[in-house]
C-alpha positions in Angstrom: -29.9 28.2 -83.8 -26.8 27.3 -84.3 -23.8 29.2 -82.8 -20.6 28.3 -84.5 -17.8 29.4 -83.0 -14.6 28.3 -84.9 -10.6 29.8 -85.2 -7.5 29.0 -85.6 -5.7 27.0 -82.8 -4.7 29.3 -80.4 -6.9 32.3 -81.0 -9.4 31.7 -77.7 -12.3 30.3 -78.9 -12.8 27.8 -76.2 -12.6 30.5 -73.2 -14.8 32.6 -75.6 -17.4 29.6 -75.5 -17.0 29.3 -72.1 -18.0 33.1 -71.2 -21.1 32.6 -73.6 -22.1 29.5 -72.1 -22.1 31.5 -68.6 -23.9 34.2 -69.9 -26.7 32.4 -71.7 -27.9 29.8 -69.5 -30.2 28.6 -72.2 -27.6 27.5 -74.6 -26.4 24.1 -75.1 -22.9 23.4 -75.8 -22.3 20.8 -78.6 -20.3 18.0 -77.7 -18.0 16.8 -80.1 -16.6 13.5 -80.2 -12.7 12.8 -80.6 -10.1 9.7 -80.6 -7.7 11.7 -78.6 -6.4 11.1 -75.0 -8.9 12.4 -72.4 -6.9 15.3 -70.7 -6.9 15.6 -67.0 -10.2 17.3 -65.5 -12.0 16.6 -68.9 -15.3 14.6 -68.5 -17.0 12.1 -70.5 -19.9 13.3 -72.5 -18.9 17.3 -71.2 -15.7 18.0 -72.8 -15.9 15.4 -75.5 -17.3 12.4 -76.6 -14.1 10.0 -76.3 -14.1 7.2 -79.1 -11.3 4.5 -79.9 -10.5 5.0 -83.7 -12.2 2.0 -84.5 -15.5 3.5 -83.1 -15.0 6.6 -84.7 -14.6 5.2 -88.5 -17.8 3.1 -87.5 -19.5 6.5 -87.0 -18.1 7.9 -90.4 -19.7 4.6 -92.2 -22.9 5.1 -90.7 -23.1 9.0 -91.5 -23.7 9.7 -88.0 -21.0 12.7 -88.6 -21.9 16.4 -89.2 -18.4 17.0 -90.3 -14.9 15.3 -89.4 -11.3 15.9 -89.7 -8.5 13.6 -89.2 -5.3 16.1 -87.6 -1.6 16.1 -87.9 -1.2 14.0 -84.6 -3.5 11.2 -85.9 -6.5 12.6 -83.7 -9.8 12.6 -85.5 -12.6 15.2 -84.3 -16.2 15.5 -85.0 -19.3 16.5 -84.5 -22.0 13.9 -84.1 -25.4 14.5 -86.3 -27.6 12.5 -83.2 -26.8 14.9 -81.1 -27.1 18.2 -83.0 -30.5 17.1 -84.7 -32.0 15.7 -80.9 -31.2 18.9 -79.5 -32.6 21.1 -82.8 -35.9 18.9 -82.3 -36.2 20.0 -78.4 -35.8 23.9 -79.8 -32.7 24.4 -78.1 -29.8 26.7 -79.2 -26.5 24.8 -79.4 -23.3 26.8 -79.5 -20.2 25.1 -81.4 -16.4 24.9 -80.5 -15.2 23.7 -83.7 -12.2 24.3 -86.2 -12.6 26.1 -89.4 -13.0 23.5 -91.8 -15.9 21.8 -89.7 -17.7 25.0 -89.3 -18.0 25.3 -93.1 -19.7 22.0 -93.3 -22.5 22.7 -90.8 -22.7 25.7 -93.0 -23.7 23.4 -95.7 -26.2 21.5 -93.6 -27.7 23.7 -91.9 -27.6 26.7 -94.1 -29.8 29.4 -92.3 -30.1 27.8 -88.8 -26.3 28.2 -88.6 -24.5 31.4 -87.7 -20.7 31.1 -88.3 -18.4 33.1 -86.3 -14.9 33.5 -86.8 -12.2 34.0 -84.0 -9.5 36.2 -85.1 -6.4 36.3 -83.5 -4.8 39.4 -83.2 -1.3 38.5 -85.0 1.0 35.2 -85.2 3.6 35.9 -82.5 0.7 36.1 -79.6 -0.9 33.2 -81.0 2.6 31.3 -80.7 2.8 32.3 -77.4 -0.5 31.0 -76.5 -0.2 27.8 -77.9 3.2 27.1 -75.9 1.6 28.5 -72.7 -0.8 25.4 -73.2 1.9 23.1 -72.5 0.1 20.2 -74.4 1.8 19.6 -77.3 5.7 19.3 -78.3 7.6 22.3 -80.6 7.0 20.3 -83.3 2.8 19.7 -83.1 3.1 23.7 -82.8 4.5 24.3 -85.4 2.3 22.5 -87.8 -0.7 24.3 -86.0 1.0 27.6 -86.9 1.3 26.3 -90.6 -2.4 26.0 -90.8 -3.0 29.6 -89.7 -2.5 31.5 -92.7 -4.9 29.3 -94.5 -7.9 29.5 -92.2 -7.6 33.4 -92.3 -7.6 33.3 -95.8 -11.1 31.7 -95.3 -12.6 33.8 -93.0 -14.4 35.8 -95.5 -16.9 32.7 -95.7 -18.3 33.3 -92.3 -20.9 35.5 -91.5 -19.4 37.6 -88.4 -15.2 37.9 -87.7 -14.4 39.1 -84.3 -10.8 40.0 -83.3 -9.9 38.3 -80.1 -7.4 41.2 -78.6 -9.5 41.9 -75.6 -11.2 38.8 -74.6 -13.8 40.8 -72.5 -14.6 43.4 -75.6 -15.0 39.9 -78.1 -17.1 38.3 -75.7 -19.6 40.9 -75.4 -19.8 42.0 -79.4 -20.9 38.0 -79.5 -23.1 38.5 -76.9 -24.9 41.2 -78.7 -25.5 39.4 -81.8 -26.7 36.6 -80.0 -29.4 38.7 -78.4 -30.1 40.5 -81.8 -30.8 36.7 -83.1 -32.8 35.7 -80.3 -35.0 38.4 -81.0 -35.1 38.6 -84.3 -34.3 34.9 -85.5 -32.8 36.8 -88.4 -29.4 38.2 -89.3 -29.2 40.2 -92.6 -25.6 39.6 -94.3 -25.6 42.4 -96.3 -25.6 45.0 -93.7 -21.9 45.2 -93.5 -20.4 45.9 -97.1 -17.4 44.4 -98.0 -15.3 42.5 -95.9 -16.0 45.0 -92.7 -16.0 43.5 -89.5 -15.9 44.3 -85.6 -12.7 44.9 -83.5 -13.7 46.6 -80.6 -17.2 48.0 -82.0 -15.0 49.5 -84.5 -15.0 48.2 -88.5 -11.8 46.3 -89.4 -10.9 45.0 -92.9 -9.7 41.2 -92.8 -6.5 40.8 -95.0 -6.6 38.2 -97.6 -3.7 36.9 -98.9 -1.2 37.1 -95.8 -1.0 37.3 -91.9 -0.8 40.9 -90.8 -1.4 42.6 -87.9 -5.3 44.3 -88.3 -6.0 47.7 -87.6 -8.8 49.5 -88.1 -9.9 51.5 -90.9 
């Protein structure tokens, strides 16, 4: 089973994935490939597979990438098909920490084997604070990321589940419940929720399409 966690930058998906890995020792983290520089404390093959742009392009040409994307800053990110397929052959469940576009590409290839989970930020101002607080990007880079947020939120309805991350512990627990149910049944009935109803602190929320707004419970 592939648990695909995706979100706009700064929505907290990486923190959520780390918590889920801590709770589920049988889950394998899907390590992405990237051409960006390695940050302090990051480990090759654990955080990312670090490639040069030439190496990355060779992977693209050979068809060894399930999905990939060129970001505004010139760095490539992608998921290695060989890594995913090898884990699946061994019967292992993977958890992904990838962007929204990449998640949709995975769904096209792996279909019912992939469960897409969209992490919704509480509001735009909170998102800006999170990105600024990282201290890893310039103001210009952060503004470019913010421009993508509305577009990504507008396609959240293409995901199997949307979880609002305005409380980390609650968001993690909601996804944990989904994983436990999926592990027991290996089937998720996507029609159990009507319309665009999703999860917020154990209650139903409605995703507003067309604009970025503070989301409230029904």
